[in-house]
C-alpha positions as CSV (number, residue, x, y, z in Angstrom):
1,X,-4.0,5.6,18.8
2,X,-2.6,2.7,17.5
3,X,-5.0,-0.4,18.4
4,X,-9.5,0.7,18.7
5,X,-10.6,-3.0,19.6
6,X,-9.0,-5.8,21.7
7,X,-9.8,-7.9,17.9
8,X,-6.9,-5.6,17.1
9,X,-4.8,-6.5,19.8
10,X,-5.7,-10.7,19.4
11,X,-4.6,-10.2,15.6
12,X,-6.4,-11.3,12.5
13,X,-7.8,-14.4,10.7
14,X,-4.6,-15.6,9.3
15,X,-2.4,-18.2,7.9
16,X,0.5,-18.3,10.7
17,X,2.9,-17.9,11.9
18,X,3.2,-14.6,13.3
19,X,1.0,-11.7,13.3
20,X,3.7,-9.3,12.5
21,X,5.8,-11.4,9.5
22,X,3.0,-13.2,8.2
23,X,-0.6,-11.0,8.5
24,X,1.3,-7.7,8.4
25,X,3.7,-8.9,5.4
26,X,-0.1,-10.3,3.8
27,X,-1.3,-7.1,3.9
28,X,1.4,-4.8,3.0
29,X,2.4,-7.3,0.0
30,X,-2.2,-6.6,-1.4
31,X,-1.9,-2.9,-0.4
32,X,0.6,-3.0,-3.4
33,X,-1.5,-4.7,-5.5
34,X,-4.4,-2.2,-5.1
35,X,-1.7,0.5,-5.8
36,X,-0.3,-1.1,-8.7
37,X,-4.3,-1.7,-10.2
38,X,-3.3,-5.3,-11.8
39,X,-1.0,-8.3,-11.7
40,X,2.7,-7.4,-12.1
41,X,5.1,-9.2,-14.0
42,X,7.9,-8.6,-12.1
43,X,8.5,-8.0,-8.6
44,X,12.1,-7.2,-6.3
45,X,11.2,-7.0,-2.7
46,X,13.8,-5.6,-0.6
47,X,13.2,-6.5,3.3
48,X,14.7,-4.5,6.0
49,X,15.3,-5.2,9.8
50,X,13.7,-8.1,11.6
51,X,12.3,-9.0,8.3
52,X,15.3,-9.9,6.3
53,X,16.7,-11.7,9.1
54,X,13.9,-14.3,9.2
55,X,11.4,-13.9,6.4
56,X,12.3,-17.9,5.5
57,X,11.3,-18.9,9.1
58,X,8.1,-16.8,9.8
59,X,7.2,-17.0,6.0
60,X,7.1,-13.0,5.1
61,X,8.1,-14.1,2.1
62,X,5.2,-16.4,0.7
63,X,3.0,-14.1,3.2
64,X,3.7,-10.9,0.6
65,X,3.7,-12.8,-2.7
66,X,-0.1,-14.5,-1.4
67,X,-0.3,-10.7,-0.9
68,X,0.8,-9.7,-4.0
69,X,-1.6,-12.2,-6.0
70,X,-4.5,-10.6,-3.8
71,X,-5.4,-13.6,-1.4
72,X,-6.2,-12.3,2.0
73,X,-4.6,-13.6,5.3
74,X,-6.9,-16.3,6.2
75,X,-6.4,-17.6,2.4
76,X,-4.9,-20.9,2.4
77,X,-3.1,-20.6,-0.8
78,X,-0.7,-18.0,1.0
79,X,1.2,-21.0,2.3
80,X,1.7,-22.2,-2.0
81,X,2.5,-18.3,-2.8
82,X,5.4,-18.6,-4.7
83,X,4.6,-21.1,-6.4
84,X,1.7,-20.3,-8.1
85,X,3.1,-16.9,-8.6
86,X,5.5,-18.5,-10.5
87,X,2.8,-20.3,-12.3
88,X,1.0,-17.4,-13.1
89,X,4.4,-15.6,-14.4
90,X,5.0,-13.1,-12.1
91,X,8.9,-13.3,-11.5
92,X,9.7,-12.7,-7.6
93,X,13.2,-11.6,-6.2
94,X,13.9,-11.1,-2.7
95,X,17.0,-8.9,-1.6
96,X,17.7,-8.7,2.1
97,X,19.2,-5.3,2.9
98,X,21.5,-4.5,5.8
99,X,20.4,-1.1,5.8
100,X,19.3,-0.3,8.9
101,X,15.7,1.1,8.3
102,X,13.2,3.3,10.7
103,X,11.1,0.4,12.0
104,X,12.1,-3.5,12.0
105,X,9.4,-4.8,10.0
106,X,9.6,-3.0,6.6
107,X,9.2,-3.9,2.9
108,X,10.0,-2.2,-0.4
109,X,8.0,-3.5,-3.1
110,X,8.8,-2.9,-6.8
111,X,5.9,-4.1,-9.1
112,X,5.7,-3.4,-12.9
113,X,5.2,-4.5,-16.2
114,X,4.8,-3.3,-19.9
115,X,2.0,-0.5,-19.0
116,X,4.3,0.9,-15.9
117,X,6.1,0.5,-12.7
118,X,5.0,1.3,-8.9
119,X,7.6,1.3,-5.5
120,X,6.1,1.1,-2.2
121,X,7.4,0.6,1.3
122,X,5.3,-1.3,4.1
123,X,6.0,-1.6,7.8
124,X,4.3,-4.0,9.8
125,X,3.4,-2.7,12.8
126,X,1.9,-5.9,15.1
127,X,-1.3,-7.7,15.3
128,X,-1.6,-8.0,11.7
129,X,-1.5,-4.6,11.6
130,X,0.6,-2.1,8.6
131,X,1.2,1.0,7.3
132,X,2.5,2.3,3.8
133,X,4.7,5.1,4.8
134,X,6.1,5.7,1.2
135,X,4.4,6.0,-2.6
136,X,6.8,6.1,-5.0
137,X,8.9,8.1,-3.1
138,X,6.5,10.4,-1.5
139,X,5.9,10.5,2.3
140,X,2.8,8.7,3.5
141,X,1.1,7.4,6.5
142,X,-1.7,5.2,5.5
143,X,-3.1,2.5,7.3
144,X,-5.1,0.6,4.8
145,X,-7.9,0.0,7.5
146,X,-10.4,2.8,5.7
147,X,-10.5,3.6,2.2
148,X,-8.1,6.5,1.2
149,X,-8.4,8.8,-2.5
150,X,-5.2,8.9,-3.6
151,X,-4.9,12.2,-6.2
152,X,-0.9,12.6,-8.1
153,X,-1.2,15.9,-8.9
154,X,1.3,18.9,-10.0
155,X,2.7,21.0,-6.6
156,X,0.8,24.7,-7.4
157,X,-1.3,26.8,-6.4
158,X,-5.5,25.7,-6.5
159,X,-4.7,21.9,-6.4
160,X,-6.1,21.6,-3.3
161,X,-8.6,23.4,-3.1
162,X,-9.7,22.4,-6.4
163,X,-9.9,18.5,-5.4
164,X,-12.1,19.9,-2.1
165,X,-14.3,21.3,-4.3
166,X,-15.6,18.2,-5.7
167,X,-15.6,16.4,-2.9
168,X,-17.7,18.7,-1.4
169,X,-20.0,18.6,-5.0
170,X,-21.0,15.6,-4.4
171,X,-21.2,15.8,-0.5
172,X,-18.6,13.7,0.7
173,X,-16.6,15.0,3.6
174,X,-12.8,15.0,4.3
175,X,-11.9,12.7,7.7
176,X,-8.2,13.5,6.9
177,X,-5.9,14.9,4.4
178,X,-2.2,14.4,4.1
179,X,-0.2,16.3,1.0
180,X,3.3,15.2,0.6
181,X,6.0,16.7,-2.4
182,X,9.4,15.8,-3.0
183,X,10.1,19.7,-4.0
184,X,8.4,22.8,-4.5
185,X,6.6,23.0,-8.0
186,X,6.7,19.1,-9.0
187,X,5.0,16.7,-8.4
188,X,2.7,16.2,-5.2
189,X,0.5,13.3,-3.7
190,X,-2.5,14.1,-1.7
191,X,-4.0,11.0,0.1
192,X,-7.8,11.6,1.2
193,X,-9.7,9.6,3.8
194,X,-13.6,10.6,3.3
195,X,-16.5,9.8,5.7
196,X,-19.0,8.6,2.7
197,X,-17.2,6.2,-0.6
198,X,-15.7,8.4,-3.2
199,X,-17.5,6.4,-6.5
200,X,-15.9,5.9,-9.8
201,X,-17.8,9.2,-11.8
202,X,-16.3,11.4,-8.6
203,X,-13.1,10.1,-9.4
204,X,-12.9,10.5,-12.7
205,X,-14.5,14.1,-12.2
206,X,-11.2,15.2,-9.9
207,X,-9.1,13.0,-12.7
208,X,-10.0,15.7,-15.3
209,X,-8.7,18.8,-13.3
210,X,-6.2,20.4,-14.8
211,X,-2.5,19.7,-13.6
212,X,-4.3,16.4,-11.9
213,X,-1.7,13.2,-12.7
214,X,-3.4,10.4,-11.5
215,X,-6.1,9.2,-9.1
216,X,-6.4,5.7,-7.3
217,X,-8.4,4.2,-4.5
218,X,-6.4,2.1,-1.7
């Protein structure tokens, strides 16, 4: 079900003008920042479809920049996000793509610094809602409404079972799980929605399992 309450239809408290092109865009940027885990040094933001055509007039550029600064949708600083990002030493480049996307409101966000990089693809689906549909080439479907445990691991026998066993040991119930891989035997990505919070102790325990490369919470 796309909308769960009337407030999902009305949209979020936000800096305007558009729930799809500003609030949703801000949440895509903020999700990318959360996944990256820190303030980036550089960002290349590729816009597709309607985003590419109207991003300046609808404030999509400042909204995504605000998200990268970890501003919420109602934060008044969003209108000055590009200037603030520059002051904080974040280099942001926007690219308009002619490629036809699966969804008209699509943004590909590449973030990097001296420690590493990440690439996130997000779509704004209306009413300020968004989904993360790709992470470093792995296909996903994350709304960001509930915490999600992301586990990057080697695609090998028993990896999923070992992670599930750690969660069960700590009485954490799995509500929904996806596993995405680029090719057999290479890296894979688990995205796990849980009914209980996954504390740092549990994250560390999962991270120490054989074949696990990285663990994070979105």
